[in-house]
C-alpha positions, 0 to 999 in steps of 0.5 A, spaced: 755 810 752 751 812 746 752 819 744 748 823 739 751 827 734 747 831 729 751 834 722 747 839 718 749 841 711 747 848 708 750 852 702 755 856 707 758 849 710 757 844 715 754 845 722 755 840 728 752 840 734 752 835 740 748 834 746 755 834 750 756 841 750 748 842 752 750 838 758 756 842 760 752 848 760 747 845 764 752 842 769 755 849 770 749 853 771 747 848 776 754 848 779 753 856 780 746 855 783 749 850 788 755 855 790 750 860 791 746 856 796 752 854 800 754 861 800 747 864 802 749 861 809 754 866 810 749 872 810 746 869 816 752 867 821 756 872 825 763 873 824 766 876 830 772 875 834 774 876 841 776 883 840 769 885 837 765 882 843 770 885 848 769 892 845 761 891 844 761 889 852 765 895 853 761 900 849 755 897 853 758 898 860 760 905 858 753 907 856 750 904 862 755 908 867 752 914 863 745 912 864 746 911 872 750 918 873 747 923 867 740 920 866 738 917 873 730 918 875 726 924 873 728 931 877 735 928 878 737 928 871 742 932 867 740 929 860 733 930 863 734 938 863 737 938 856 730 934 853 726 938 857 729 945 854 729 942 847 721 940 848 720 947 851 723 950 844 719 946 840 713 948 843 715 955 842 716 953 835 710 950 834 706 956 837 710 960 832 708 956 826 701 956 828 701 963 829 705 966 823 703 973 824 705 973 832 712 976 832 715 971 837 713 967 843 719 969 848 716 965 854 714 958 854 708 961 858 705 965 852 706 959 847 702 954 852 697 960 853 696 960 845 696 953 844 691 951 849 686 956 847 687 954 839 687 947 840 681 946 845 678 940 846 672 937 850 676 932 854 681 936 858 678 936 865 683 937 870 679 935 876 680 943 879 673 945 880 670 940 875 666 933 876 672 930 874 675 930 881 669 927 884 667 922 879 674 920 876 679 922 882 682 927 877 688 931 879 692 936 876 698 931 876 694 925 873 689 927 868 694 927 862 695 919 864 688 917 866 684 921 860 685 916 854 685 922 849 691 925 852 695 918 850 700 919 845 698 912 841 693 910 836 688 908 841 689 915 844 688 918 837 681 914 836 679 916 843 680 923 841 676 923 835 671 919 838 670 924 844 670 930 839 665 927 835 660 926 841 662 931 846 665 926 851 671 924 855 673 917 856 678 916 863 681 910 866 681 909 873 681 904 878 681 898 872 674 901 869 673 905 863 668 911 864 665 915 859 663 923 861 657 925 856 656 932 854 663 934 857 663 941 854 657 945 853 660 950 848 664 945 844 663 944 837 668 941 832 669 945 826 668 942 819 662 942 814 663 934 812 665 928 815 672 928 812 673 935 814 671 934 821 676 928 821 682 932 819 680 938 824 679 932 830 686 930 828 689 937 828 686 938 835 689 932 838 696 933 835 696 941 837 693 939 844 698 934 845 703 939 843 700 944 848 701 939 854 708 936 852 711 941 856 706 942 862 701 947 863 701 955 863 700 955 870 706 951 871 710 954 866 708 961 870 711 958 876 717 956 873 716 949 875 716 942 871 709 941 869 706 934 868 707 932 860 704 927 856 705 920 858 710 915 856 708 912 849 711 905 852 707 906 858 700 908 856 699 900 854 697 899 861 691 904 859 690 901 852 689 894 855 684 896 860 680 900 855 680 894 850 678 889 855 672 894 858 670 895 851 670 888 849 666 886 856 672 882 858 675 881 865 680 886 868 685 882 872 688 884 878 695 884 874 692 889 869 690 894 875 697 893 878 701 895 872 696 901 871 697 903 878 704 902 877 705 906 871 700 912 874 705 912 880 711 913 876 708 918 871 706 922 877 713 922 879 715 926 872 716 919 868 713 922 862 715 923 854 720 928 856 724 923 860 723 917 856 726 921 850 732 923 855 733 915 856 734 914 849 740 918 849 745 913 852 741 907 848 743 911 841 750 913 843 751 905 845 748 904 838 752 909 834 759 907 838 758 900 836 757 901 829 763 906 829 767 901 832 765 895 827 766 900 821 773 902 823 776 895 825 773 893 818 776 899 814 783 898 817 783 891 815 781 892 808 786 897 807 791 892 810 789 886 806 787 889 800 792 891 794 791 898 792 790 896 784 784 892 787 781 897 792 774 900 790 769 904 794 764 898 792 768 893 795 770 898 801 763 899 803 761 892 802 767 890 807 765 896 812 758 897 812 755 897 819 748 896 818 745 889 815 750 884 816 749 879 822 756 881 825 754 888 827 748 885 829 751 880 834 755 886 837 749 890 838 746 885 842 752 884 846 752 891 847 745 893 849 745 886 853 751 889 857 747 896 858 741 893 861 745 889 866 748 895 868 742 899 868 738 893 872 743 892 877 743 900 878 735 900 878 735 894 883 740 897 888 736 904 888 730 900 889 732 897 895 736 903 898 729 907 897 725 901 900 730 901 906 731 894 905 725 892 901 724 892 894 720 899 892 717 897 885 716 904 883 723 906 885 726 901 880 721 903 874 723 910 875 730 908 874 730 903 869 731 905 862 725 902 859 728 904 852 734 900 853 730 894 855 726 895 848 732 896 844 735 889 847 728 886 846 729 888 838 736 885 838 734 878 841 728 878 837 733 878 831 738 873 834 732 868 834 729 869 827 737 869 824 738 862 828 731 859 825 733 862 818 740 859 819 738 852 821 734 852 815 739 855 811 744 850 813 740 844 812 739 846 805 747 848 804 749 841 807 744 838 802 747 843 796 754 841 798 753 833 797 749 835 791 755 839 788 760 833 789 756 829 784 755 835 779 762 836 780 764 829 778 759 829 773 762 835 770 769 832 770 766 826 766 763 831 761 769 834 760 772 827 758 767 826 753 767 833 750 775 831 749 773 824 746 768 827 742 771 833 739 767 837 734 773 840 731 776 833 730 770 830 727 769 836 722 776 836 720 775 829 718 768 831 714 772 836 711 777 831 708 772 827 705 769 833 701 776 836 699 781 831 698 781 827 691 785 821 694 781 818 700 787 816 704 788 821 709 780 821 710 781 814 712 787 815 716 783 820 720 777 816 721 781 810 724 785 815 729 778 818 731 775 811 732 781 809 736 780 815 740 773 813 741 775 806 744 772 803 738 774 795 738 780 794 733 776 788 730 770 793 728 775 799 725 775 799 717 782 801 715 782 801 708 777 802 702 777 794 701 775 793 708 769 798 707 767 794 700 767 788 704 763 791 710 758 793 705 758 786 701 756 783 707 750 787 708 
């Protein structure tokens, strides 16, 4: 092996550099990179023990029982009564916000009366004495669902703006998209230019939804639970038909069947308020699992970490219940268990109400669609992590093999670094510079040559050997 050594001389002394030191730095940097690649796989792999899985499943089962007895279906829901009251209070708050000079809106009826007049729109046909009852089969129970502009979705906002600009109404009925021209002869959209009209259209859309979210003033006056706005997770059945009709695509029987199912459960009271109630046990399940995960890791941290080594940053890294794959796996188990309990209960209720036959409307009235959606998110995350883990594992396995080679290479460099020690060579040079007698310098040169495995026959041990060597040259 040949090693290139450079010796520089200046007024301040000697400067010695060797490629071995550079190679050592490069090898150590490469080793650090390989270790990071190997450790990256730990960020994708869950580390849950049996107790984690048992606790997660128990949380899901407990929240599933809460869903059965406290959510149930519209009209029979203790939590539903709570969310209905919450929406009523928010409606009155919104009315006060829009009319700051008013002393108060003590009743829901007065708040709804004000909001309905303040945020009037051209697409609010109810089927009560208007053309909607004959053309669109509209009734007081279904017009919020069939009217696309009443849907709390992006497509609902689009049709609301469109209807306000064109003074039209768009409805979905029997698998068809129907447009009513000149819906309101007295209608006029405020705003002096297109941006102002767009803003007014958006405000009208949102304000009108707030006037409908807790029912109508007539239902509030009678003390009844009015028809709210459709559930955001079911309006896609309207959106699908509207988009297909706009693009002149065929609306399938499956599209019409799902739309009819969504309409039927809406007429039974499954609206945004009830869907909010369904989110409560799902949210409790989420919080409970994260709390269990953090609490277990916190106890483990204080039991296993010596007091001098404790820090808030290390504790948070150990207990943080949000971004690590372990807590996400526990959430998948918890929400999966919750859905198993919920689907089982909904299926049993569907057969009971159907007198032995499966009643689809009853099943979806009892099914917690929020929980199903949350489980779908967890399953998507698990699939994404599985794919990422497979890719990262291949890279980590290759890095582990490369690490063996780099480690051996690094050990060899350390041996060379010892044999070609800079300090040893510099003392040899210093002896030549400062010693009047060259004996010590010759001794050091001989030791240095022997250390570096120079053949005995080629070592120059005295001044005579040096003179003979140069005479031969």
